[in-house]
C-alpha positions in Angstrom: 137.3 -57.5 -9.8 137.6 -59.9 -6.5 134.6 -61.3 -5.0 133.9 -62.1 -1.3 134.0 -65.6 -0.8 136.1 -68.3 0.6 139.1 -69.2 -1.5 139.1 -72.8 -3.1 142.0 -73.7 -1.2 140.4 -72.8 2.5 137.0 -74.3 1.2 138.9 -77.9 1.2 138.2 -80.6 3.8 141.2 -81.9 6.2 141.7 -85.1 3.7 141.3 -83.2 0.4 143.5 -80.6 1.4 146.2 -83.1 2.6 145.9 -85.1 -0.7 146.3 -81.8 -2.5 149.3 -80.6 -0.6 151.3 -83.7 -2.0 150.4 -83.0 -5.4 152.4 -81.1 -8.3 155.4 -78.8 -7.8 155.4 -75.3 -6.2 157.4 -72.6 -8.3 158.1 -69.2 -6.9 157.6 -66.5 -9.5 159.3 -62.9 -9.8 157.0 -59.7 -10.2 156.0 -59.8 -13.9 156.4 -63.4 -14.5 154.0 -65.2 -16.8 152.5 -68.1 -14.8 150.1 -69.3 -17.5 149.6 -68.1 -20.8 146.5 -67.1 -23.0 145.9 -69.6 -25.7 147.7 -72.5 -24.6 145.8 -75.9 -23.4 144.9 -76.5 -19.8 148.0 -79.0 -19.0 148.3 -77.3 -15.6 146.3 -75.8 -13.2 147.8 -73.1 -10.6 146.9 -72.7 -7.0 148.2 -69.3 -5.5 149.7 -70.0 -2.0 151.2 -66.6 -1.5 151.0 -63.6 -3.5 148.6 -61.9 -6.1 148.3 -62.6 -9.4 146.9 -60.6 -12.3 144.6 -62.1 -15.1 144.6 -60.1 -18.5 143.1 -60.7 -21.8 143.7 -59.5 -25.3 140.8 -58.3 -27.3 140.5 -58.2 -31.1 141.7 -54.8 -31.3 145.0 -55.5 -29.4 143.5 -53.8 -26.2 144.5 -55.3 -22.7 141.8 -55.8 -20.2 142.5 -56.6 -16.7 139.9 -59.3 -15.6 140.5 -60.1 -12.0 143.3 -60.5 -9.1 143.8 -63.7 -7.8 145.2 -64.3 -4.3 146.1 -66.8 -1.9 144.3 -70.0 -2.0 142.4 -69.1 -5.3 142.4 -71.2 -8.6 144.2 -70.5 -12.0 143.5 -72.1 -15.3 141.0 -74.4 -13.6 138.3 -73.8 -16.6 140.5 -75.0 -19.5 141.5 -78.1 -17.2 137.9 -78.7 -17.0 136.9 -78.2 -20.5 139.6 -79.1 -22.5 139.8 -75.7 -24.3 142.7 -73.1 -24.5 143.0 -70.4 -21.7 141.2 -67.4 -22.2 143.5 -65.1 -20.1 147.3 -64.9 -19.2 147.8 -65.1 -15.4 151.0 -62.6 -14.3 152.5 -62.4 -10.9 151.7 -58.9 -9.7 154.0 -59.2 -6.8 156.4 -62.2 -6.3 154.2 -65.2 -5.7 154.5 -68.8 -4.6 152.0 -71.1 -6.9 151.5 -74.6 -6.6 151.1 -76.3 -10.1 149.3 -79.4 -10.7 148.9 -81.3 -14.1 145.4 -80.8 -15.3 144.3 -84.5 -15.5 145.4 -84.9 -12.1 143.6 -82.1 -10.9 140.5 -83.3 -12.7 140.8 -86.6 -10.9 141.5 -84.9 -7.6 138.2 -82.7 -7.7 136.2 -86.0 -9.2 137.5 -88.0 -6.1 137.1 -85.6 -3.6 133.6 -84.2 -2.5 134.8 -81.1 -0.8 136.9 -80.2 -4.0 134.0 -80.8 -5.9 131.8 -78.4 -3.9 135.0 -76.0 -3.7 135.1 -75.8 -7.6 131.4 -75.5 -7.9 131.5 -72.4 -5.7 134.4 -71.0 -7.1 132.8 -71.1 -11.0 129.5 -69.4 -9.4 131.0 -66.7 -7.5 133.0 -65.9 -10.8 129.7 -66.1 -12.7 127.8 -63.7 -10.5 130.9 -61.6 -10.4 131.2 -61.5 -14.3 127.1 -60.7 -14.5 127.8 -57.8 -12.2 130.5 -56.3 -14.2 128.4 -56.6 -17.1 125.5 -54.6 -15.5 128.0 -52.1 -14.0 129.8 -51.3 -17.2 126.5 -50.7 -19.4 124.9 -48.5 -16.9 127.7 -46.7 -15.0 130.1 -43.9 -16.3 134.1 -44.2 -16.1 134.3 -42.2 -12.8 132.0 -44.3 -11.1 132.8 -47.7 -12.6 136.8 -46.3 -11.2 135.8 -45.2 -7.9 134.2 -48.4 -7.3 137.2 -50.3 -8.5 139.2 -48.2 -6.2 136.8 -48.8 -3.6 137.3 -52.7 -3.6 141.2 -52.7 -4.1 141.2 -50.6 -1.0 139.3 -52.9 1.0 141.0 -56.4 -0.3 144.5 -54.8 -0.7 144.8 -51.5 1.2 146.6 -50.2 4.1 144.8 -47.9 6.6 146.7 -44.8 7.5 146.1 -42.7 10.9 143.9 -40.2 9.2 141.8 -43.2 7.8 143.3 -42.7 4.2 143.8 -45.9 2.3 147.1 -46.5 0.7 146.7 -49.2 -2.7 150.3 -50.1 -3.3 149.8 -52.4 -5.7 152.2 -52.4 -9.0 149.2 -51.0 -11.3 150.1 -48.7 -14.1 147.1 -46.5 -15.0 146.7 -48.6 -18.3 146.0 -51.6 -15.7 143.3 -49.4 -13.9 141.7 -48.5 -17.5 142.0 -52.0 -18.2 139.8 -53.3 -15.0 137.1 -50.6 -15.8 137.1 -51.2 -19.9 137.8 -47.4 -20.3 140.7 -45.5 -22.1 143.8 -44.6 -20.2 143.0 -40.5 -20.9 139.4 -41.2 -19.2 141.0 -42.9 -16.3 143.9 -39.8 -15.9 140.9 -37.3 -16.3 138.9 -38.8 -13.3 142.2 -39.1 -11.0 142.8 -35.4 -11.9 139.6 -34.5 -11.0 139.6 -36.3 -7.7 143.0 -34.8 -6.8 141.8 -31.4 -7.1 138.8 -32.2 -4.8 141.4 -33.6 -2.5 139.7 -37.3 -2.8 142.9 -39.0 -4.0 146.8 -38.5 -4.1 148.5 -40.5 -7.0 152.2 -41.5 -7.3 154.2 -44.0 -9.4 152.0 -47.4 -9.1 150.2 -46.1 -6.1 146.9 -44.7 -5.5 146.0 -43.4 -2.1 142.2 -42.7 -1.4 142.4 -39.7 0.9 138.4 -39.5 2.0 137.2 -43.0 1.0 133.8 -42.0 2.5 133.5 -38.8 0.2 134.2 -40.3 -2.9 132.0 -43.5 -2.3 129.2 -40.6 -1.6 130.0 -38.6 -4.6 129.5 -41.6 -6.8 126.6 -43.0 -4.8 128.3 -46.1 -3.9 
């Protein structure tokens, strides 16, 4: 869900960063709070200053898909501000978050007037397009266990805590429904894959916690 790239905020030059720091307001959002809502017009753009945000979208049948996680320095809601169309996803605080909220028109003017901001937005959008293309290829060719293994290994890389025995604990407040949404699968399919891996000693699970006991073996099992 997250790609390897320099977040928007960190890609700004000193002048652009100083100007952005003076814009908008900063708010603290509790766990589970809605930051931006699907379907609303892009009146605000968010920049994650601290924390982790979950982006989710509702399909026609009511199924909720987790599209991505956005961390420190990343943008929220910029596409709606740029094209004037309604937001395509909810942005919800996965942990307590500090988010800078900037009026959409002010953000567009900022991007137009600051070359490094314009470049940073372009790189952000290109990275997300590549990420989307990669996901479509994976979802079209891989089964649920392989998609889930890839997702857990990515989460371990970006948000995991390495233990003394080289296990990796992913202590994000993710439910099994969230995990299912990230790989476009049913909760039952995700539960079956986790049960199989537990029996093989590859993972342990708890309430909103997954520990990769042997990440290398999980990777080898699914040729990742």
